C-alpha positions in Angstrom: 13.0 9.2 1.3 14.2 11.8 4.0 14.6 14.8 2.3 11.8 13.9 -0.5 8.3 15.3 -0.8 5.3 13.8 -0.7 2.2 15.3 -1.9 -0.8 15.2 0.3 -3.8 12.7 -0.2 -6.9 12.7 1.0 -7.4 9.4 1.8 -4.7 9.6 4.6 -7.3 11.3 6.9 -8.8 7.7 7.0 -9.0 7.3 10.9 -7.2 3.6 11.5 -7.9 3.8 15.0 -7.5 5.6 18.0 -5.0 6.0 21.0 -5.5 6.5 24.2 -9.3 5.9 24.5 -9.3 5.8 28.3 -7.4 8.7 29.0 -9.4 10.9 31.7 -7.7 14.3 30.5 -7.5 14.3 26.9 -9.7 13.3 23.5 -9.1 10.0 22.1 -6.0 10.8 19.7 -6.7 9.4 15.6 -4.2 7.6 13.8 -4.7 8.6 10.2 -2.9 6.3 7.3 0.3 8.3 8.1 2.7 8.5 4.9 5.4 8.0 7.5 5.0 8.1 11.7 4.5 10.8 13.8 7.5 9.2 15.6 9.8 9.3 12.2 8.0 13.1 11.1 9.1 14.1 14.6 12.8 12.9 14.4 13.1 14.4 10.7 12.6 18.1 12.2 15.1 17.5 15.0 17.5 15.9 12.6 17.4 18.6 10.1 15.8 17.0 7.3 12.6 17.5 5.5 9.4 16.5 7.6 6.4 15.8 6.2 3.5 18.2 8.1 3.8 20.2 11.5 4.7 18.0 14.4 1.5 18.1 17.3 1.6 17.9 20.5 -0.6 14.8 20.0 2.0 13.2 18.3 4.1 13.1 21.5 3.9 10.2 23.9 4.6 11.8 27.6 6.0 9.3 29.8 6.0 10.0 33.8 7.6 7.3 34.8 6.8 6.2 38.6 10.0 4.2 39.6 11.7 7.8 39.3 10.7 9.2 43.2 10.3 12.6 41.8 7.2 11.5 39.4 5.0 10.8 42.5 6.6 13.5 44.5 5.6 16.1 41.8 2.6 14.6 41.2 2.9 13.4 37.6 2.1 9.4 36.9 2.1 7.6 33.7 2.0 4.0 32.1 0.6 2.4 36.0 -3.0 2.7 37.3 -1.8 1.7 40.7 -1.0 5.8 41.5 -3.7 7.8 42.5 -3.9 11.5 43.5 -4.3 10.9 47.1 -0.7 9.1 46.9 1.3 12.7 44.7 3.6 14.4 47.1 6.2 12.8 49.5 10.1 13.0 49.4 11.7 13.0 46.0 15.0 11.6 45.0 17.0 13.5 47.5 14.5 13.3 50.9 13.1 16.3 50.1 9.4 16.7 50.9 7.1 18.1 48.6 3.1 18.5 48.9 0.4 18.0 46.4 -1.9 20.6 45.7 -5.2 18.8 43.5 -6.5 22.3 43.1 -3.7 23.1 40.4 -2.3 19.3 39.7 1.2 20.1 41.1 3.6 20.2 44.0 5.6 22.2 46.0 8.0 22.5 49.0 6.1 24.3 52.2 7.9 27.3 52.8 9.9 28.0 55.9 11.5 25.2 56.3 14.7 25.1 54.4 16.1 21.4 53.4 19.8 23.0 53.3 19.9 26.1 55.6 23.6 26.9 53.9 24.6 26.9 50.6 27.8 25.9 51.5 26.7 22.4 53.6 24.7 20.8 51.1 27.1 17.7 50.9 25.4 16.9 53.9 21.8 16.8 53.4 22.1 15.7 49.9 22.7 12.3 49.5 23.5 10.4 46.3 20.5 8.3 45.7 20.5 4.7 45.0 19.6 4.5 41.5 20.2 0.8 41.3 17.4 0.3 43.6 14.3 2.1 41.9 11.5 -0.5 40.5 13.2 0.1 37.1 11.7 -3.7 35.6 8.5 -3.7 37.1 7.8 -0.4 35.9 8.5 -1.1 32.5 6.7 -4.0 32.4 3.8 -1.5 33.8 3.8 0.8 31.2 4.4 -1.7 28.7 5.6 -0.9 25.0 5.7 2.6 24.1 6.6 2.4 20.3 2.4 3.2 19.5 4.2 5.6 16.7 4.0 8.3 18.5 7.3 10.1 19.4 8.5 9.2 23.2 8.7 11.7 25.5 10.5 10.9 29.0 10.3 13.6 31.7 12.8 14.1 34.4 11.8 16.5 37.2 13.9 18.7 38.9 16.2 21.4 37.1 18.9 22.9 38.3 17.6 26.3 39.7 14.3 24.5 40.5 16.1 22.2 42.4 17.8 24.6 44.7 14.9 26.4 44.8 13.8 23.1 46.6 16.6 23.0 49.0 17.0 26.5 50.1 14.0 28.5 48.8 13.2 31.1 46.4 15.0 34.5 47.8 18.5 32.4 48.7 18.5 30.5 45.7 18.4 34.1 43.5 20.7 35.3 45.9 23.5 32.5 45.4 22.9 32.8 41.4 24.1 36.2 41.6 26.8 36.2 44.7 29.5 35.4 43.5 30.9 34.0 47.2 28.2 31.2 46.6 29.4 30.3 43.1 32.1 27.6 44.2 29.2 25.8 45.7 27.0 25.8 43.2 29.4 24.5 40.6 29.5 21.6 43.2 26.4 20.9 43.5 25.4 21.4 39.8 28.4 19.0 38.6 27.0 16.6 41.0 23.8 16.7 40.3 24.8 16.1 36.4 26.4 13.1 37.6 23.2 11.5 39.2 21.1 13.0 36.2 23.3 11.1 33.8 23.4 7.9 35.7 19.0 8.0 35.8 19.5 9.1 31.6 21.3 5.6 31.1 18.5 3.4 33.3 15.8 5.5 30.6 18.0 4.1 27.8 18.1 0.4 28.5 14.5 0.2 30.2 12.2 2.5 28.0 14.3 4.3 25.1 12.7 7.5 24.7 13.4 10.0 22.3 13.8 12.4 24.1 14.2 13.7 27.7 11.5 16.4 28.7 13.8 18.2 31.4 11.8 20.9 33.6 13.5 24.2 35.1 11.6 26.9 35.3 13.6 30.1 34.3 11.1 33.3 34.4 8.0 35.3 36.0 5.2 36.5 33.7 7.0 39.4 32.7 10.9 38.8 32.7 13.4 35.9 33.4 14.6 35.8 37.2 18.0 36.5 35.7 20.2 37.5 33.1 21.6 35.7 30.1 25.2 36.3 31.6 24.4 35.0 34.9 22.5 31.9 33.4 25.7 31.6 31.4 28.1 32.1 34.5 26.4 29.1 36.4 24.1 26.6 35.2 25.4 26.9 31.2 28.2 24.3 31.7 26.6 21.7 33.4 22.9 22.1 31.3 25.7 21.4 28.4 27.2 18.0 30.2 23.2 16.9 30.7 22.6 17.5 27.1 26.0 15.7 26.0 24.4 12.9 28.3 21.3 12.7 26.8 22.7 12.5 23.4 25.1 10.0 24.8 22.2 7.8 25.8 19.9 8.1 22.4 17.8 11.2 23.2 17.0 14.3 22.3 16.9 17.1 24.8 14.0 19.5 25.6 14.0 22.1 28.3 10.4 22.8 29.4 11.0 26.4 31.2 7.9 28.6 32.5 8.1 32.4 32.1 8.5 35.0 29.6 12.3 34.0 28.9 12.9 34.4 25.0 15.6 36.4 25.9 17.7 33.4 27.2 17.3 31.7 23.9 20.5 32.2 22.2 22.1 31.0 25.6 19.8 27.4 25.3 21.4 27.5 22.0 24.9 27.6 22.9 23.8 24.4 25.6 22.8 22.5 22.9 20.1 22.4 23.8 17.1 21.1 20.9 14.0 22.2 21.9 12.5 24.5 24.4 8.9 24.2 25.8 8.0 27.3 27.3 4.4 29.7 28.1 2.3 31.4 25.8 3.8 34.9 27.0 6.6 34.2 24.7 6.8 36.0 21.4 7.1 31.9 19.8 6.8 33.2 16.4 9.5 35.7 16.2 11.6 32.7 18.0 11.2 30.5 15.5 11.9 32.8 12.4 14.7 33.7 14.3 16.1 31.1 15.8 14.3 27.6 14.3 17.6 26.6 12.4 19.1 26.2 15.8 16.4 24.8 18.2 12.9 23.8 17.8 10.2 26.3 19.6 7.0 25.0 20.4 4.4 27.3 19.2 0.8 28.0 20.6 -2.2 27.6 18.0 -5.0 30.3 18.5 -7.9 30.5 20.9 -10.9 29.0 18.5 -14.2 28.5 20.3 -15.3 25.3 20.1 -18.7 26.3 18.3 -16.9 27.3 15.6 -17.4 25.7 12.4 -14.8 24.3 10.0 -14.5 26.7 7.4 -13.5 29.2 10.1 -11.4 26.7 11.8 -9.4 26.4 8.6 -8.9 30.0 8.1 -7.9 30.7 11.5 -5.3 28.1 11.3 -4.3 28.9 7.7 -3.4 32.2 8.5 -1.1 31.5 11.4 0.2 28.2 9.9 1.5 30.7 7.2 2.9 33.2 9.1 5.6 30.8 11.0 6.1 29.4 6.9 8.7 26.4 7.0 10.2 27.6 9.9 10.9 24.8 12.8 8.1 24.5 15.6 5.7 22.0 16.5 2.4 22.6 18.0 2.2 22.5 22.3 -0.2 21.4 24.4 -3.3 23.4 24.9 -6.1 21.5 26.7 -8.6 24.0 25.4 -7.9 23.4 21.4 -10.8 23.3 18.9 -11.7 19.2 18.1 -10.3 19.7 14.8 -7.5 21.8 15.6 -5.1 18.1 14.5 -6.9 17.4 11.7 -7.1 20.9 9.9 -3.3 21.5 10.9 -2.0 17.8 9.5 -4.1 18.9 6.2 -2.8 22.2 5.9 1.1 21.7 6.7 0.9 18.6 4.5 -0.3 20.8 1.5 2.4 23.8 2.9 5.5 21.7 3.4 5.1 19.1 0.5 4.1 21.7 -2.7 
């Protein structure tokens, strides 16, 4: 059935249940009478098989395990009720101190006091974390089963460039990326980080069995990337390629969450073997999906629709937007302000578009 068309039946829109009824940040997610689970539909897209509707962020179970110190330090925890915002921040897995900023819902390293004063000396301050001692079993028990029918995506902070920033601060990190004299130390650090992250991926597989790892590494600002594609290829790419292979080895697809206007770096992402890129709205996601959709899955952003808009208007706007993408691979990314009918209408319209 993996490559068969399945015509839409209006009975599919019967709501069987809701997921996340107690989530304070998102509305409850309806469970329709799907012909296959949202997880299977998402996996089919990633495997290059025929999928039955446009995958949506509401089809994803985002998981931030508290047993990884970086989840607490960065202020993003799920699967546990014991953590409150006043407990966020603190030391990450390498002992770097993060400060949680409630107004923005995230953490940053306080500038002016670099964890590592000289990149050449990184081994003096960056010690391998005792990953086996983290409370994996306790975290897994508290989180409970993650198999609610959605695609499970487990997060890992922090990537290569972001890790470098947290160690030596932004200006020196940017200089290190382009200074060839720094590259031996840079490669030594990144290679070591892959070994550490590989051990964490093994724990992810053992305790949580996720479908995908969501790896965070911002590479740009609102106008352009922080560095050229050639610099990325020289510094990060060889290690990211190893990391992607590690994720695949442990049964997970690999999604890069990377902010900034970095669409010019997508070809390098493809070279690294990255399966999905989750980026921001300043990028031309339509062009990316059409040009690269056969090699990497891009998250897309639906048009802003006023919440007071009627159903006919929502159908018209989303129908036009969906038809622009056609059958190019993409999925609908997170939008906290989306119209309440978006999920239902996109499901129906894409079921009809993908299964004529």
